[in-house]
N, C-alpha and C positions, 0 to 999 in steps of 0.2 A: 226416581232416576235423576242423576246429576246432569245439569244442563251441559250440552256439548261444549267442549273447550277446544282451543287451538293450541298446539304444542310445536315448538321448534327444537328438534334434536340436533345437537352438535357433536359430531364424533368423526374421527378419521385417522389415517396414517397406518394403523395396524388392525388386524382382525380382532385383536384383544379389546379394541375400543369399539369397532363397528358392530361386531355381532351381538354384544350385550345391548347396545343401543337399538338394534333392530328387533331384539326380542322384546324390549320395552315398548318401542313403536308400534309393534303388532298388537301387543296387549291393550295399548291405548286405543288403537283402531277398533278392537273387538268390543270395546266399551262404548263405541260411537263417537269418539273424538277425532278431530282432525290432527293430522301430523305432517310436518314439513321437516326438511333436513338441510342443515348447513355444513358444508364440507370444504376441503381445500382443494384448489384447482390442481389437477394432475394426481390426486391421491386415489388409493385403492377404493375409497368410498364411491368414486364416480362409477366404477363398474359394479360394485356390490349393491349399491342403493339405486343406481340407475336402471337396474333390471327389475326393480319393484315398482308399485304404484305410488310410492312416496315422492312427491315433488322434491326435487333436489336443486339447490342453489350452491355456487361455490364462491370463495374469495381467494385472493392471491396471498398465500402465506406459507412459510416453510421454517424448518428448524435452522438454528445457528451453529450447533456443535460441529467442529471440524470444517467450517466453511472458510476460515481464513480472515484476515484483517479487513479486506474490502467488504465482505459481508457484514462485519460488525459496524463498519462506518455507515453503511447504507441501511442498517436495521431499523433506525428511528424513523426513516422515510417510508420504508416498506410497511412497518407496523401502522403508521398513520394512514397509508393507503388502504391496508386491510381493515382497519378500524372504520373508515369511511365507507367501504363496501359493506361491511356488516351493518352499519347504522342504517344504510339505505335499504337493505334487505329486510331488516327488522321492521322499519316503517311500512314497507309494502306488505309483508306477511302478517303483521300485527298479532304476534302470538300472546296468549294469556300467560303462558309460562315458557321459559327457555331452559333447556335441559342439557348441560354440558357432561359428556361422557369420555372425554379424553381426546388428545390430539392437539396440534398447535392451533387449530381453528377455534378451540374453545376460548383461547385468549381474547382476541379482538371481539368475538362474539359475546362473551360474558361481559366485557367492559361496555359494549354497546347496550346490552340488556340493562345493566346497572344505570347507565346514563339516562336511559329512557324509562327508568323506574319500573321495569317489568321484573316479575319474580324469576330468580335464577336458582336452579338446583344443580349441584355438582355431585357427580358420582366417580369415586375412585376405585378402579378394579384391582390394583396391585396392593401388596402388603406394605409398600413404601410409596407414599403419595409422590406423583410427579410434579415437576416445578410449576407447570401452568396451573394445576388444581391447587397446589399450596397458596399460589398467589391469588387465586380467584376466591378463595375462602373468605376474604374481607369484604367481597361484594355479594356473596351468596345468602340467600334466605335459609336454604337447607343444604347441608353437607352430608352426603352418604358415602359409606365405605364398605367394601366387600369384606375386608379383614380387620379386625379390631386393632386400634392403635396405629393405623397407617398415617395419620396426621400428627402424632404425638399427643401430648396431654393438654395442649393450649387451645385446641379447636374442638367446639361441641359438634359431635357427629352422631349419626344414627347408623348402626351396623345392619346392612341388609342382605350381604352376600352379593354374588354376581348373577344377573339374569343369564339363564342358559336355555338352549332350545328344549321345547316340550318333549320331544321324542327321547332325548337323553335323560331328562329328569323323570320320565315315566317308565324307565326300564324296571323289571322285577328286582326284588332283593337278591343280593349276592347268593345267599344260601339256595334260593330257588333256581337261580341261574346255574350254579355249579353242581347242583344235584345229579348224581350219576355219571359225572365226567371222569373218564379214565384215559389211560394213555399219555402221550407227551404233553407237557404243559404248553398252553397256547400263548405266545408272546406277540403282542402288537407293538410294532415300532412306528412312532409318529414323528416325522421330521418337519412337519409344517408345510405351507404351500410351497416354499422354496427348497425344502428339504435340508436336513442337518448333515453336513458332509462328514462330521465325525461319526455319526451313526453308520453311514454308508460305508465307511472305512473300517471301523472297529468291530461292528456286529459280526461280519462274516468271519473275521480272524478269530474272535472270541469263541464262536460256535464251533469252529474248526479244532479248537483245543479240547472240546468235549468228546468223549466216546459217542459214537454214532447213535448208540441205544439210549443215551442220556440227553440227546439234542432235543430241544423244544420245537414244536411247530411254529413257524414264524410267518407273520404277515407284516410286510415292511412297506410303509408309505414313504417314498424317497424323494417327491418333487419331480416335476415334468422334465427339467433340465438333466437330472441326475439318473434317469431310468436306465439307460444303457450302461453307464458306469457302475451303477449299484449291482445290476444283474451280474456284470462281469466280475465284480468283487466276490459274490456268492459262488459263481462258477469256478473261479480260481481257487477258492478255499474248498471246493468240493462239498458245499453245503446247500441243501435244498430250502427254497424260500419262495413265498409268493410276494413278488416285488410289484408294487403299484405306484404310479405317479401321484394319484389323488384318490382320496376315499370320499365319495359323495355322501354316503350314509354312515356317519360316525357313530350314531346310536347302535346300528347293527354291528359295527366293528368292536365297540365296547362290550356289547353283549356277548361277542364271540370270544373275547380275550379272558385269559386268567390273570395276566399281568401286562402292563404297558411300559415301554421305554420311551421316554419323551423329554422335551424341555420342561420348564417350570413357569411357562407364562401364566398370567392370571387366569385367562379363560380355560386353558388346559387343565390347570389345578382344580378349578371350579367344576368342570365337566367330569374329571375323574371322581370328585366326590359325589357329584350328582348321579353319575352311573353306578358307583360303588365298585371301584376296581383299584387294586393296588398298584404301585408303579415304582420303577427305578428312574429316578429324576436326574437330569444332568442340566443344570442351570446354564443358560447362555452366558459365557464369561464376560461379555462386553456390554451386558444389560445396564442401563443408566442406574446408578445408586446400587448396583447388584440386587436389584429388586427380585429377580428370579430365585435367588437363594432364599430370600425371606418368604417368598411365596411357598417354596418347597418345604420349608421348615414347618409350616402350618400343617402339612401332612405327616412329616417325620415325627413331630411331637406326639401325634396320635397313634403312631405305629402303623401308618397307612402307606408309608413310602420309605425308600432308601435313597438317600441324596449322595450323588457322586460328583464332585467337582470335576470339570472337564480335564484338567491336567492329570487326574487320577483315573480317568476313564480309558484304561488300557485293556487290551484283549485279555491279559492274565487276570486282572482284577475282576472284569466282567465275567469271565469264565467261572471264577470261584464263587461269585455271587449267585450265578444262575445254577451252579451245581448244588449250592446250598438250598435252593428253592425248588429244584425240579422234582424232588421226591417228597416234597412236603406240602401236600395240597391243604393240609389243615392250616398251616401258616399263611398260605396264599389266600385262603378264604378269610382268616382273621384280618389280613391287610385290607381286603375289600370291604368287610364289614366295618372296619375302623374308618375307611374312607367314607362310606355311606353315612356314618355317624356325624361327619362333618358337613354333610349337605345342607343346603338352604333351599328346600324345594319351593319355598314361597317368595324367593328373592325377587322375581319379576313382579309379582303382586305388590310386595312391599314398596319397590320403587315407584310403580305406578300410583300407589296410594299417596306417597309423599308428594309426587308430582301434582296430583289432583288437589292435594291440600294447599300447596303453594298457589296453584292457578285459581283456587276459589277464595283465596285470601283469608 
């Protein structure tokens, strides 16, 4: 058995960074290793990691995009402060390996790890590497990526896929889940924790354009703040739907669905593939470097998804798409099977093994 090692996970800002890092952290703990977490003060990681048994430390760091000239002028001083905080925390925690999985916190944390000659592993979740991860490749011992080619051809990488939750990766094959299903197609609409306003507005209007007999069965996750407005949109359109602010058990929701309508974040795409379910993907139009479109194209090329840019996500276009799919369960099954063919069920194990390799020198 490998001697227990101590790891420092660095991730924050979005669930797309935090949840894969949590899956990796849990797998390391299950193998008997110690795990600590470095996040940004005020970030969502304070809530998500703070509710676990993983010791959490934070530093003062945030992004610069759209912050104005004053923020740019103060940036060097704030970065130096964050670097000093990260340096002190690394000295105190004394990790055998530092693992950066995205978010602004990985910048000063990664530099502090390099300065202290601690092994640094970087993992990129998106199909286009973020600025911080691109910059950290010069300091990292190992660079991992979820999608091939995310760093271009000048960086040596290892493609692992994205770590996803065990219950999602453990769902039965699509053919087994879909066997015997009849009646209306089941559509799961996932807007994320904040909800996607465009889904809340356009889905009810699109479904109202379909004959009632052709309408799918809809389960719509709309976000806590949008619950009343989304329900009113369905009521005004005269369309029945199960509207929920939050879905705690996403594995069960994926298992229920025939098709998913959602954004194309890295974690979402990875979960769709792990679960084995086709999708209509609407990339967030303001994503940095348009990385959601690149994420979605990974599924589109395999025949697992239909990608619709948000400007073209109109009620009429969506109604036509749904009409073409509603009576074709064979096509829906084919999309689900194509998604499952892209799955990386061993992604968590692969990431953990590379982390252990770095920690053991």
